[in-house]
KEPA-635930 format. One line per 3 residues: for each residue x, y, z of C-alpha. Coordinates in pm, 1 decimal, padded with zeros to 6 digits. Layout:
BEGIN
X Y Z | ... $
This chain:
BEGIN
-00795.2 -00595.9 -01090.2 | -00668.2 -00555.0 -00736.5 | -00612.4 -00742.7 -00413.4 $
-00759.9 -00669.3 -00072.0 | -00654.2 -00721.8 00286.1 | -00698.1 -01080.5 00404.2 $
-00692.9 -01212.4 00047.3 | -00529.7 -01548.4 -00017.8 | -00223.9 -01534.8 -00245.2 $
-00097.0 -01849.4 -00420.1 | 00279.5 -01890.4 -00461.3 | 00378.2 -02098.7 -00763.3 $
00699.0 -02241.1 -00913.2 | 00657.0 -02232.8 -01290.3 | 01026.0 -02233.7 -01386.6 $
01284.4 -02298.2 -01114.7 | 01202.6 -02499.0 -00802.9 | 01465.3 -02335.5 -00579.6 $
01216.3 -02234.2 -00309.5 | 01174.5 -02602.8 -00230.2 | 01544.3 -02654.8 -00158.2 $
01685.5 -02665.3 00193.9 | 01920.1 -02375.0 00119.5 | 01617.0 -02149.2 00061.4 $
01424.7 -02225.7 00381.1 | 01514.6 -01889.7 00535.3 | 01384.6 -01714.9 00222.2 $
01055.3 -01903.5 00238.7 | 01013.9 -01808.2 00604.3 | 01095.1 -01445.2 00526.9 $
00853.4 -01430.7 00234.0 | 00578.7 -01580.4 00450.2 | 00643.5 -01317.2 00716.3 $
00634.3 -01031.4 00467.0 | 00310.5 -01150.9 00308.8 | 00150.1 -01157.9 00653.2 $
00276.0 -00803.1 00713.4 | 00075.0 -00695.8 00408.2 | -00229.6 -00843.1 00588.1 $
-00248.8 -01114.5 00326.2 | -00274.3 -01490.3 00357.7 | -00072.2 -01731.6 00146.1 $
-00077.5 -02084.2 00013.8 | 00185.1 -02271.5 -00186.8 | 00055.9 -02462.0 -00485.4 $
00078.2 -02840.1 -00452.3 | 00416.3 -02874.9 -00623.6 | 00573.2 -02534.4 -00556.8 $
00805.8 -02657.0 -00280.2 | 00902.1 -02995.7 -00425.1 | 01246.1 -02875.7 -00530.6 $
01442.6 -02817.0 -00846.4 | 01467.3 -03172.1 -00973.6 | 01093.1 -03238.7 -00949.3 $
00996.6 -02903.9 -01098.7 | 01242.6 -02948.0 -01384.0 | 01118.8 -03295.9 -01474.3 $
00745.6 -03225.8 -01444.5 | 00625.7 -02928.7 -01650.2 | 00279.5 -03085.9 -01654.0 $
00263.9 -03056.3 -01274.1 | 00367.5 -02691.8 -01296.4 | 00085.4 -02631.0 -01543.7 $
-00160.4 -02814.5 -01318.2 | -00057.1 -02587.5 -01031.5 | -00144.7 -02280.7 -01237.3 $
-00483.0 -02421.5 -01334.1 | -00548.2 -02515.7 -00972.1 | -00470.1 -02161.0 -00859.4 $
-00707.8 -02009.7 -01114.2 | -00979.2 -02262.3 -01034.1 | -00955.0 -02213.9 -00657.7 $
-01215.7 -01951.9 -00569.6 | -01036.4 -01866.6 -00245.5 | -00717.5 -01766.7 -00428.3 $
-00732.7 -01400.4 -00527.2 | -00386.2 -01357.2 -00683.1 | -00093.3 -01570.6 -00801.9 $
00273.1 -01477.3 -00767.4 | 00571.1 -01655.7 -00915.3 | 00833.8 -01790.3 -00675.9 $
01119.3 -01698.5 -00910.3 | 01210.3 -01715.0 -01278.3 | 01417.0 -01989.9 -01438.2 $
01468.7 -02126.9 -01787.7 | 01195.0 -02349.8 -01926.3 | 00846.7 -02236.7 -01831.1 $
00766.4 -02257.1 -02204.8 | 00726.7 -02633.2 -02147.8 | 00413.5 -02568.8 -01941.2 $
00227.2 -02390.9 -02220.2 | 00099.9 -02685.8 -02429.8 | -00062.2 -02841.7 -02122.0 $
-00269.2 -02523.9 -02088.5 | -00314.5 -02379.6 -02437.1 | -00406.8 -02712.9 -02596.5 $
-00693.7 -02756.6 -02350.9 | -00997.8 -02537.7 -02432.5 | -01146.6 -02612.1 -02091.1 $
-00837.3 -02472.2 -01918.0 | -00844.2 -02160.3 -02133.9 | -01209.6 -02102.5 -02045.7 $
-01136.6 -02165.8 -01678.4 | -00861.0 -01901.6 -01673.6 | -01075.4 -01646.2 -01854.8 $
-01371.6 -01712.0 -01624.5 | -01159.4 -01676.6 -01309.9 | -00935.4 -01383.0 -01395.6 $
-00706.7 -01273.0 -01111.3 | -00370.8 -01094.6 -01081.3 | -00072.2 -01300.2 -01196.8 $
00265.6 -01154.6 -01097.3 | 00621.2 -01244.0 -01195.0 | 00923.4 -01157.3 -01407.8 $
01230.0 -01304.8 -01581.0 | 01145.1 -01642.6 -01742.4 | 00788.2 -01578.0 -01627.4 $
00788.9 -01349.6 -01933.7 | 00673.3 -01657.0 -02125.8 | 00373.1 -01701.6 -01896.5 $
00292.9 -01333.1 -01944.5 | 00308.5 -01376.4 -02321.7 | 00070.5 -01670.2 -02284.9 $
-00177.1 -01444.5 -02105.1 | -00126.9 -01179.2 -02372.4 | -00202.0 -01447.9 -02634.1 $
-00530.3 -01510.1 -02450.3 | -00606.8 -01137.2 -02437.6 | -00561.6 -01119.0 -02060.8 $
-00366.1 -00877.3 -01838.4 | -00089.3 -00971.9 -01595.7 | 00176.7 -00792.7 -01389.4 $
00550.5 -00773.5 -01456.5 | 00832.4 -00684.3 -01221.5 | 00827.2 -00862.6 -00884.5 $
00857.2 -01219.6 -00752.5 | 00876.7 -01395.6 -00417.8 | 01241.7 -01499.2 -00383.9 $
01413.5 -01175.5 -00483.0 | 01161.8 -00919.6 -00362.0 | 00919.4 -01037.9 -00094.6 $
01209.1 -01236.6 00055.0 | 01457.4 -00947.0 00037.4 | 01716.0 -01042.8 00300.4 $
01747.9 -00696.1 00451.9 | 01537.2 -00606.3 00755.8 | 01270.7 -00462.9 00526.1 $
01176.4 -00488.2 00160.2 | 01339.2 -00224.1 -00058.0 | 01106.2 00079.1 -00013.7 $
01046.5 00147.0 -00385.0 | 00973.9 -00221.6 -00449.7 | 00744.3 -00239.1 -00147.9 $
00542.2 00056.8 -00273.6 | 00517.5 -00111.8 -00612.5 | 00369.3 -00421.2 -00449.1 $
00129.3 -00204.5 -00248.2 | -00002.4 -00068.6 -00577.9 | -00175.7 -00402.9 -00621.0 $
-00421.9 -00290.3 -00353.9 | -00527.6 00006.4 -00571.6 | -00750.3 00001.0 -00877.5 $
-00619.4 00324.0 -01028.3 | -00338.4 00465.4 -01242.2 | 00001.3 00384.6 -01092.0 $
00261.1 00661.1 -01133.4 | 00635.6 00592.7 -01131.6 | 00933.1 00824.9 -01143.4 $
01292.1 00707.1 -01119.1 | 01413.3 00574.0 -00786.4 | 01668.1 00800.7 -00616.5 $
01869.1 00494.2 -00515.0 | 01971.2 00175.6 -00690.7 | 02117.3 -00141.4 -00541.3 $
02362.7 -00407.5 -00646.1 | 02257.7 -00769.5 -00665.2 | 02369.4 -00978.8 -00369.7 $
02655.7 -01223.9 -00406.2 | 02544.5 -01424.3 -00103.4 | 02181.0 -01529.3 -00054.7 $
02254.8 -01762.4 00237.1 | 02122.7 -01721.2 00588.8 | 02446.9 -01535.4 00664.5 $
02309.3 -01237.6 00470.4 | 01992.7 -01203.8 00679.3 | 01937.6 -00844.0 00795.1 $
02231.9 -00721.5 00589.3 | 02156.5 -00433.3 00351.8 | 02242.2 -00439.7 -00014.9 $
02516.2 -00212.7 -00145.3 | 02334.4 00102.9 -00255.4 | 02416.2 00397.8 -00480.6 $
02264.9 00736.2 -00561.5 | 02095.4 00732.8 -00900.3 | 02287.4 00958.9 -01138.2 $
02087.7 00924.9 -01458.1 | 01719.8 00867.2 -01379.5 | 01497.0 00773.6 -01671.3 $
01707.9 00826.1 -01984.7 | 01510.6 00957.7 -02281.3 | 01623.1 00850.1 -02627.6 $
01444.0 01012.6 -02921.8 | 01150.8 01103.6 -02694.7 | 00992.2 01410.9 -02853.2 $
00655.9 01397.4 -02676.9 | 00436.5 01178.9 -02457.4 | 00368.3 00830.6 -02592.1 $
00142.5 00546.2 -02485.5 | 00007.4 00206.6 -02584.2 | -00079.1 -00140.8 -02461.8 $
00219.2 -00293.1 -02280.7 | 00376.8 -00617.7 -02399.5 | 00714.6 -00777.7 -02335.6 $
00949.2 -00871.1 -02052.9 | 01298.4 -01017.1 -02032.1 | 01504.6 -00977.5 -02351.0 $
01678.1 -01313.5 -02312.9 | 01349.2 -01499.0 -02265.8 | 01196.1 -01341.2 -02574.6 $
01513.0 -01403.3 -02775.3 | 01501.9 -01772.2 -02675.8 | 01151.1 -01799.9 -02818.8 $
01272.2 -01667.1 -03151.3 | 01608.1 -01840.9 -03202.4 | 01621.0 -02124.4 -02945.5 $
01978.3 -02072.0 -02828.9 | 01938.8 -02323.5 -02546.2 | 01626.7 -02527.2 -02622.1 $
01660.8 -02523.0 -03001.3 | 01361.4 -02621.6 -03212.2 | 01153.4 -02725.0 -02910.6 $
01102.2 -02366.9 -02794.6 | 01091.6 -02222.9 -03147.6 | 00801.4 -02458.3 -03225.9 $
00613.0 -02339.9 -02917.4 | 00650.2 -01979.9 -03030.3 | 00539.4 -02060.7 -03384.5 $
00241.0 -02261.1 -03263.9 | 00101.3 -01999.7 -03025.3 | 00246.0 -01680.5 -03180.8 $
00373.3 -01558.5 -02846.3 | 00625.3 -01320.7 -03002.2 | 00659.9 -01359.2 -03377.5 $
00553.2 -01198.9 -03704.1 | 00190.1 -01291.6 -03636.8 | 00178.2 -01131.4 -03289.6 $
-00029.0 -00812.9 -03272.8 | 00217.7 -00531.8 -03201.3 | -00010.3 -00251.4 -03321.7 $
-00057.6 00033.8 -03071.8 | 00180.2 -00139.2 -02832.0 | 00459.9 -00023.2 -02605.2 $
00736.5 -00281.2 -02573.4 | 00883.8 -00353.9 -02230.5 | 01234.9 -00498.6 -02232.7 $
01488.6 -00565.6 -01958.0 | 01805.5 -00771.9 -01930.4 | 01869.2 -01056.8 -01686.7 $
02125.8 -01130.7 -01418.8 | 02350.8 -01271.5 -01693.1 | 02450.0 -00910.0 -01768.7 $
02496.2 -00986.7 -02136.3 | 02761.4 -00801.5 -02332.7 | 02658.9 -00504.6 -02546.8 $
02735.2 -00712.9 -02854.3 | 02499.8 -00985.1 -02734.5 | 02226.0 -00733.9 -02660.1 $
02255.8 -00592.3 -03009.8 | 02236.1 -00944.0 -03154.0 | 01922.0 -01017.9 -02952.7 $
01755.1 -00692.9 -03057.5 | 01830.0 -00782.8 -03418.6 | 01662.3 -01119.0 -03358.9 $
01357.1 -00942.4 -03217.4 | 01354.9 -00718.5 -03523.8 | 01286.8 -01019.8 -03747.7 $
00931.5 -01027.5 -03607.0 | 00863.2 -00675.5 -03735.9 | 00796.4 -00553.2 -03382.1 $
00999.2 -00232.2 -03411.3 | 00805.9 -00124.6 -03721.1 | 00473.0 -00143.1 -03539.5 $
00510.2 -00036.4 -03174.9 | 00464.9 00315.2 -03034.7 | 00776.5 00307.8 -02816.7 $
00997.3 00111.4 -02578.2 | 01043.7 00105.8 -02201.1 | 01385.0 -00048.0 -02130.8 $
01501.9 -00154.1 -01786.1 | 01808.4 -00053.6 -01592.9 | 02079.2 -00320.3 -01632.1 $
02156.4 -00513.5 -01315.1 | 02437.8 -00348.9 -01114.6 | 02442.7 -00071.3 -01377.8 $
02663.4 -00302.9 -01585.7 | 02715.2 -00172.3 -01941.8 | 02465.3 00109.1 -01879.8 $
02619.6 00349.7 -02130.3 | 02716.8 00080.3 -02379.4 | 02353.7 -00035.0 -02383.1 $
02246.9 00327.3 -02426.1 | 02454.9 00356.7 -02743.2 | 02289.0 00044.3 -02885.6 $
01942.7 00176.2 -02801.3 | 02027.2 00507.9 -02965.8 | 02102.0 00321.2 -03288.9 $
01775.1 00128.3 -03257.8 | 01577.4 00446.8 -03194.1 | 01733.1 00617.1 -03495.9 $
01678.4 00321.0 -03729.0 | 01308.1 00286.0 -03647.0 | 01235.7 00642.7 -03529.4 $
01119.5 00505.4 -03194.3 | 01098.6 00681.5 -02858.8 | 01281.1 00483.0 -02591.1 $
01277.2 00543.7 -02216.5 | 01580.4 00363.6 -02078.0 | 01706.1 00289.7 -01726.0 $
01365.4 00229.6 -01571.7 | 01353.4 00040.5 -01241.2 | 01216.4 -00303.9 -01321.1 $
01298.6 -00672.0 -01348.7 | 01650.5 -00785.4 -01260.5 | 01769.2 -00444.5 -01137.4 $
01690.4 -00318.8 -00788.4 | 01455.6 -00160.9 -00683.5 | 01157.6 -00245.9 -00903.0 $
00833.9 -00106.9 -01030.6 | 00537.9 -00327.0 -01116.9 | 00371.6 -00271.0 -01454.3 $
00045.6 -00410.3 -01585.0 | 00086.0 -00596.9 -01913.3 | -00184.4 -00598.9 -02181.0 $
-00306.2 -00270.6 -02033.0 | -00238.3 00090.8 -02123.2 | 00092.8 00244.9 -02024.8 $
00187.4 00607.8 -02082.8 | 00511.3 00803.3 -02062.9 | 00479.4 01170.4 -01965.1 $
00783.6 01353.5 -02097.8 | 00747.5 01674.2 -01894.1 | 00717.3 01483.2 -01566.7 $
00956.8 01200.4 -01662.4 | 00686.4 00967.6 -01533.8 | 00546.1 00627.7 -01631.3 $
00171.9 00577.1 -01581.5 | 00046.3 00217.3 -01567.8 | -00330.4 00187.9 -01589.0 $
-00478.5 -00051.4 -01332.3 | -00826.8 00099.7 -01337.8 $
């Protein structure tokens, strides 16, 4: 799958409705400008800009927006506005309707997002469909600096190419902003020279497989329901998004941590929760994202070293994706390969 110049891109709010709030107007305008600079056209789904309260209270409307975007023949790709907390509530409106499932499969197009959008990606994986993890509108296309972050911009440009995408570590990493208001327009992020690059843990040779995964906290929520309790656990059990019945054979697991910057102890707890699904006994390896602001980078490394030793798994850590800046874009439910000699990730978009 790919996009072409002059294509129409649909922007959707499947989790948080922040793009519809007055405080985000400058981000909407900036995202619109950037999309035009890519020689693309855009449309917001019917409910995308109705604000946080409406989006929160109406998961059925969020689901309808997604179906509308797939059904609209003019729309060539769909990108998530931002993540959030409860996109799992949209899934029954889609997965319990055979007509909607057929509609999505018959009108396959790129779907792009990260964070809580992990759950939407796992829905597509459940349906046997590919999608793209790593970039969204609010944090990336609407980057408040004068330009998008160069590495992230190139990742987005990959969507125009039906080929293998090659990624090495970014030479620079950036802190998250503390102020997203209009006062930060044209102000660069605090940046740092990358000292570690891709960190190999128990990587003895090249490895590859079909990519599955996303945000650790989102996957953990499916399994144990820390916030949404049995409601989200039942969704996971019903659709086998990430449980002991999910097909993890010949897979590479993508994991990255959120802006919450969880403690090392919490990360270890979450990885233990993931282990209850049997995932680490079946996969070919793990790609693990750089923590936001480099927080706990070496403490996380120690935890991943224990995981790699316990399951004899190769892990490539500190990759540029998700909640850290800048970001690569990886195709889920498609082949991904790690080349040890080149310290390079190859994502197959052919």
